[in-house]
C-alpha positions, 0 to 999 in steps of 0.5 A, spaced: 667 444 206 672 447 200 676 442 196 684 444 196 688 444 190 690 437 191 684 434 193 681 437 186 686 434 182 685 427 185 678 428 184 679 429 177 684 424 176 679 419 179 674 421 175 678 420 169 680 413 171 673 411 172 670 414 166 675 412 161 673 407 156 677 400 157 679 399 150 679 405 147 683 407 141 687 413 141 683 418 138 677 416 142 681 417 148 683 424 146 676 426 144 673 424 151 679 427 155 678 434 151 671 434 152 671 432 159 677 437 161 671 442 159 667 439 164 672 439 169 674 447 168 666 448 169 666 445 175 673 448 178 670 455 176 664 454 180 668 452 186 672 458 185 666 462 185 663 459 191 670 460 195 669 468 193 662 468 195 665 465 202 670 470 203 666 476 201 661 474 206 666 473 211 669 480 210 662 483 210 661 479 217 667 482 220 666 489 218 659 490 216 661 494 210 666 492 204 668 499 203 670 500 211 677 497 209 682 501 212 689 499 212 693 501 218 700 502 219 701 496 223 704 489 220 698 485 223 692 484 218 685 485 221 680 480 219 677 484 214 684 485 210 685 478 211 679 476 207 679 481 202 686 479 200 684 471 200 678 474 196 683 477 191 687 471 190 681 467 189 678 472 184 685 472 180 685 464 180 678 465 177 680 469 172 685 465 169 680 459 170 675 462 166 680 464 160 682 457 160 675 455 160 673 459 154 679 457 150 677 449 151 670 451 150 671 454 143 676 448 141 670 443 144 665 447 140 669 447 134 670 439 134 662 438 136 660 442 130 664 437 125 658 432 127 652 433 122 647 430 126 643 435 130 642 430 135 649 428 136 651 435 137 645 437 142 647 431 146 655 433 146 653 441 147 648 440 153 653 435 156 660 438 155 658 446 154 652 447 158 655 442 164 648 438 164 647 432 168 644 426 164 637 427 167 637 434 165 640 433 158 635 427 157 629 431 159 631 438 155 631 433 149 625 429 151 629 423 150 630 417 156 637 417 159 639 411 156 637 414 149 642 420 151 647 415 153 647 411 146 647 418 142 653 420 146 657 413 145 655 414 137 657 421 137 664 420 141 665 414 136 664 418 130 669 424 133 674 419 134 674 417 127 675 424 124 
């Protein structure tokens, strides 16, 4: 089941409310929101890729071949034309989201590079730039999940002070 734009926005807003610290200073909140936005862009890009693949499969099922598209003179669209147009729209949306993701990732990467401790940089890069779960991140760095959370918290506090 695919999410609509409205559902996606609601999910992002709920996630931000749930994960936002209760007593954070303004700098800390800005850093968290910036890094979280990178992660949300990555998830949005994955969602769009899945939608594009769905429309590609539907077009293939309707005709058997993507190159068999023939635009007729009638106003009514064939199933293939409809799927191809949907795929085109998703492709354009995906290109915009990728551009946005690249810009935000570059900003986040520059911010993360300001940290001197390699452990802090590794935790933030894997979490926000590589979109890893806490379990994946901890396994990759040979940390416990709890230690990864602790390093993350310390790194975010340092970034907030900068």
